C-alpha positions in Angstrom: 0.0 0.0 0.0 2.8 2.4 0.9 4.7 1.7 -2.3 1.5 2.4 -4.3 0.9 5.7 -2.5 4.5 6.9 -2.7 4.8 5.7 -6.3 1.6 7.6 -7.2 2.8 10.7 -5.3 6.2 10.7 -7.1 4.5 10.1 -10.5 2.3 13.1 -9.9 5.2 15.2 -8.7 7.3 14.2 -11.8 4.3 15.0 -14.1 4.1 18.5 -12.7 7.8 19.1 -13.0 8.0 17.8 -16.5 4.9 19.6 -17.7 6.4 22.9 -16.5 9.5 22.2 -18.6 7.7 22.6 -21.9 6.0 25.9 -21.0 6.1 28.5 -23.8 4.5 31.3 -21.7 7.7 33.4 -21.9 7.5 33.6 -25.7 3.8 34.4 -25.6 4.3 37.2 -23.1 7.1 38.7 -25.2 4.6 39.2 -28.1 2.1 41.0 -25.9 2.7 44.8 -25.6 0.5 45.3 -22.5 2.1 46.8 -19.5 1.8 44.5 -16.6 2.2 45.5 -13.0 5.0 43.7 -11.2 4.8 43.0 -7.5 6.9 45.3 -5.3 10.1 44.2 -3.8 8.4 44.2 -0.4 5.6 41.9 -1.5 8.0 39.5 -3.2 10.3 39.4 -0.1 7.3 38.9 2.2 6.1 36.0 0.0 9.6 34.4 -0.1 10.0 34.7 3.7 6.6 33.2 4.3 7.4 30.3 2.0 10.8 29.7 3.7 9.2 29.7 7.1 6.7 27.2 5.8 9.4 24.9 4.5 11.6 25.1 7.6 9.5 22.4 9.3 11.9 19.7 8.1 11.4 16.4 9.8 14.4 14.4 11.1 14.9 10.8 10.2 17.0 8.1 11.9 18.4 6.9 8.6 21.2 9.2 7.4 20.5 8.5 3.7 16.9 9.6 4.1 17.9 12.7 6.0 20.4 13.6 3.3 17.6 13.1 0.7 15.3 15.4 2.6 17.9 18.1 2.8 18.7 17.8 -0.9 14.9 18.0 -1.6 14.6 21.2 0.4 17.5 22.7 -1.6 15.7 21.6 -4.8 12.4 23.2 -3.7 14.2 26.4 -2.8 16.0 26.6 -6.2 12.7 25.8 -8.0 10.9 28.6 -6.1 13.6 31.1 -7.1 13.5 30.0 -10.8 9.7 30.4 -10.9 9.9 33.8 -9.2 12.6 34.9 -11.7 10.7 33.2 -14.6 14.0 31.5 -15.5 13.1 28.8 -18.0 16.7 27.5 -18.4 16.9 26.9 -14.7 13.5 25.2 -14.6 14.7 22.8 -17.4 17.8 21.8 -15.3 15.6 21.5 -12.2 13.3 19.2 -14.1 16.1 16.7 -14.5 17.1 17.0 -10.9 13.5 16.5 -9.8 13.4 13.2 -11.8 16.6 12.0 -10.1 15.2 12.9 -6.7 12.0 11.0 -7.5 13.9 7.9 -8.4 16.0 8.2 -5.3 12.9 8.6 -3.2 11.5 5.3 -4.5 14.8 3.5 -3.6 14.8 5.0 -0.1 11.3 3.8 0.8 12.6 0.3 1.2 15.0 1.5 3.9 12.4 3.2 6.2 11.2 1.9 9.5 7.6 2.4 10.8 7.8 5.9 12.2 10.0 7.1 9.4 7.6 5.8 6.8 4.8 7.9 8.2 6.9 11.0 8.5 8.4 10.6 5.0 5.0 10.1 3.5 3.5 13.2 5.2 6.6 15.2 4.2 6.4 14.2 0.6 2.7 15.0 0.5 3.3 18.5 1.9 6.1 19.1 -0.5 4.1 17.9 -3.5 1.4 20.4 -2.5 4.0 23.1 -2.1 5.5 22.4 -5.5 2.0 22.5 -7.1 1.5 26.0 -5.5 4.8 27.2 -6.9 4.0 25.7 -10.3 0.7 27.4 -10.4 2.5 30.8 -10.0 4.4 30.0 -13.2 1.2 29.7 -15.2 -0.3 32.9 -13.9 
């Protein structure tokens, strides 16, 4: 059951990451000549700080490999957030590959988890999947 849930979660996460890779919104927006309001530096900073506080609730795991994975995943989400905020399509392309690698590694690590860590890891991945979807939605706006 847990393999099915984690596999489904990772497949969904990979789908969202890969689907953002082929976005052509940047080209379309270049053709438009409308003046768009950009958020002030204060608003952007406040949003970034709020998101960072939200992601600072990193669980700890007894398995060092799993903890290293979680730390790497946090770095990935931070880089993904910055790329979306800057509308950096090149960085998003590179992060798509890193996301796939992390997804594969996650599947491998699920076999090494004990009872409590399985629950924590599943909840963590669920929260982070939701967070990535929120960030990805900003890209399409």
